[in-house]
N, C-alpha and C positions, 0 to 999 in steps of 0.2 A: 713772588709766591711760587709754590711748587707747581710745576706744569706736567708732571708725570702721571702715572696711574698705578693703582694697587691691583695685584693679581687676585682674581676671585678665589683661586685655589690656595693662596697663602704665600708669604715670602717674609724676608727679614726687613725690619724698619728701624732706622736709627735717626734720632734728632740730636744734634750736637751744637755747641756754641761755635760761632764763627771765629772767635778769638780763643786760642788755646785748645780747641777741638775736644772739649769735655762733653761726654755723652750726658744728655738730659733724659732721654727716653731711648730704650733699646729692647726690642722684642721680635719674636718670630711668631706670626699668627698662622692659622690653618683653617681648612674647611673639613677636616677629618672628624672622626668620632670623638666625642668629648668636648667639641666646640659648639657654641650656640647654633642650633639648626636654622633658626630664622635669619641669621646674619649671613645670607648668601644671596642667591639670585632672587629671593623673595623680597628683597628691598630694604632690609634692616641694616643698620650699622652696628659695629662692635663698640661697647662701652666698657672701659676697664674698671674693675672692682678694686684694684691696687692703686693708691695715689701717693703713698708715703715714699716709695722708692721704686721707680719704674725702669731700673737698670740691673736689678739683681736676679733676673731670670724668672721671676714669678709670673710675668706676663707671657711667658712661653707656654703656659698651661691654660687650656681652654676654660677650666673651672674658675679662673680669675677674670673672666669676662662675662658680660651678658649682652643680649640683643637690645637695641634701642627700644624705647617704649612704642614708637610708631614707625611706620615705613618712612624712608628717606632720612632717618636720624634727626639730629638737632644741631646742625652746624652753627657755631658762634654763640651757643647758649647752653645752659645746663640741661641735661636730659632728664625728663620727669620720671618718677617711679612708674614702672609699667602697671597697667590695670591688671587685676587678678579676679576674673569672674568665671566664664566658661573655660574648662580645661579638658584635654584628652585624659581619660582616666583608665580605660581598659580597651583592648581590641584583640580580635582573633583573625589572623591572616592565613591560616592553614585549615581549611574545612573541605568537606566533600558535599556534593549536591546531587540529588537523584530525582529532582522534580520534573515538571513537564517541559521546561525550557531546555531544548537540546543543546543550545550554544553555551549554557552555563556549566561550569565544573566546580563552583564553590558558592557558599553563602556566608561570606565573612561578615563581621559585625564590629561596630565601634560604639563605645560608651563614653558619654560626656558627663562631667561633674561640675556643678555650680558652686565654686568656692566662696562666693560673695554672700552678703546678707540681703541682697535684693534679687527679685525675679528677673531673669534675662530673656527677653523676647528673641525669637529665632530669626527675625528679619535681618538681612544683610550679613548673615553668618554663612560660612562655606567650609566644606571639607574637600581635601584634595590629596593626591599622593605625589604631586610634583610641584616644586617651588616656582617653576616657570609658568604655571597656570593654576592660580590659587582658587579659581571659581569653578572648578569642575562639577561640583554638586552643591547647590544651595540648600540649607536646612529649610524644611517647610515653614513658610513665613507666618502661619497662624499659630504656631506652637510657642511654648515658653518653658524654661526650666526653673523651678522654684529654688529659693536659697537652700543650699545643702542637698539639693535634689539631683536626679540623674535623667539623662535622655539617651535612648538606645536606638540605633539605626542599623539595619542590615542591608546586605548587598541586593537581595532579591526585591524587597519592597521599598528600598531607599536609594542608596548612592550609586547603584548601577542599573538604571531602569531599562537599558537596551544595550545591544552590542557596541553601539557607537556613541553612547552618552554616559556621563558619570565616569566611574573608575572602579577598579577592584584591587585589593591589596595583594601583594606578591608574597607567596609562602617562602620565597628565597631571600626575603629581606627588602627593605626600602625605606621610604620616608612617609610620614603622615603629617598633614598640616590642618589646623583649625584656624580660620581667619575671620576677622570682623572688618568688612569693607564697605562702609556707608558712603565713601567718597567725599567726606567733609573735612579732611585733614587729620582724622583720627584712625585712618586705615592701619591695620596691624595684623601680624600673625600672632594670634592670642596664645597659641601653643603649637609645638611641633616636636616630633621625635624621630630618631633614626633607629631602625630595628634590624636585627639579623634574622636569619632563617628561623622559622618556627616549626615545632613539632606539631603533628596533626592533633587538633582539638585541645591544644594547650594555649591559653590566652596569655597576653602580656599586660601587666597592669601596675597601678600604683597602690602601695599599702603603707600607711593608711590612705584613704581616698584623697586625691589631690596632693599627695606627698611628692617629695623631690626625686625619688628613685623608682626605676622600673625593674620589674622582675617577672619571671614565669609564675603564673598563678596556679594554685592547686586545683 
């Protein structure tokens, strides 16, 4: 068996026959913009969306891959369809703050959207701005988001309760993760996005709600 390792940042991979040296699979993967954000240090594997010909260069493009349904992937078996329920829907990373907390300089906010037909309880859900610590801020466990509904959290009253707990979004760009981590084998990054620097008071969001693409909101 293969006894090497794959670079987290990306590299070229080739699988070829031992007789004749015919390529069966050949691609170059990456951790750059355009590749699934969850398939990095947050623990998800990459799953190809191209199966008919994996040597024609299409797998060099991040849009032809998805993150595995759950953390640690599904080695030796088919990967299931990822659940689609709570999603990141809109956020603002460049705001000004003039309240009583002298250590604060912003009051950023994050909106979630429930794309499913069932209410989603907030227990075991987390927000974070780093893939190496997905549990920086737990959603309040008594809450729930109804089907087709929204949940809104801000920095001051929510995900940055003190200078040393929670997190704040960077106006210069970064990453944002929404994770479901019950510890029962279904742990997953439910949604994640990589964003560039934002203009003051201009949010970034999906239109329509829960859609595939992000853009600056009016």
